[in-house]
C-alpha positions, -999 to 999 in steps of 0.1 A, spaced: 0 0 0 14 34 -9 17 63 16 0 96 15 9 127 36 -13 153 54 -5 184 74 -14 188 111 -17 222 127 -7 218 163 -12 255 172 -48 245 177 -62 222 203 -72 197 191 -49 197 160 -65 205 127 -58 182 97 -53 193 61 -57 164 37 -71 130 39 -102 113 27 -125 143 29 -100 168 17 -83 169 -17 -51 184 -2 -31 153 6 3 146 -9 19 115 -24 55 122 -12 71 137 19 89 162 -4 55 176 -16 42 178 20 74 196 31 70 220 2 34 227 13 46 236 48 73 259 34 49 277 11 30 299 35 18 324 8 1 303 -20 -1 268 -7 -26 253 18 -5 265 47 -15 300 38 -46 294 59 -24 291 90 6 314 82 18 317 118 9 282 130 30 252 139 26 226 112 36 189 112 33 162 86 15 129 91 23 99 70 -5 74 64 -4 39 50 -37 26 61 -33 43 95 -10 69 108 26 55 107 49 85 112 48 122 122 74 147 110 86 180 123 99 199 93 133 216 93 119 243 70 97 262 95 94 294 75 72 320 91 57 296 116 65 293 153 84 263 164 75 244 196 108 246 214 139 248 192 151 249 156 167 220 138 183 215 104 168 181 95 133 168 93 125 147 124 102 117 121 87 99 150 66 68 153 31 76 167 35 50 194 61 73 211 36 101 209 9 80 225 32 71 253 41 107 257 5 117 259 -1 93 288 31 103 306 34 128 335 44 164 325 82 167 321 89 132 311 99 142 276 132 154 291 137 120 308 131 103 275 156 127 258 131 135 230 137 164 207 118 195 218 94 190 188 78 162 207 63 175 239 34 162 259 14 192 248 20 184 211 10 147 218 -22 158 236 -31 182 207 -27 152 183 -49 129 206 -77 124 181 -53 116 153 -35 92 176 -69 75 184 -64 80 222 -90 108 228 -114 86 246 -86 69 266 -73 100 283 -85 110 318 -111 137 317 -90 161 338 -62 159 312 -83 171 283 -101 198 303 -70 212 319 -58 228 286 
């Protein structure tokens, strides 16, 4: 099965998705999705010019999430980096269920915080599994 790529806006809670079954804006390669993030003036990212965008790779289900190195005009959630950083959604699920501050213990890059994982909760299919106080506290 081939992969397709969508954008996630994690400046919103819960994260907003661009692309997928109900949206014609999905991409067939990571390079096209990365270019969509970089183009904040004419591409689909123009709708969120100052937001923090990630890429989701789907092949059936969500199999990877990427924090792009080309973060033009958008804020970054922690630090800058020169390479694209991909992570398995299983790590984000674990992070969502962890106690605040455990991302430092796990030595994860600053792209991957508990807050980002919680904003992706619906896309990670864990929304109904989180304690009520976690989702209401934000």
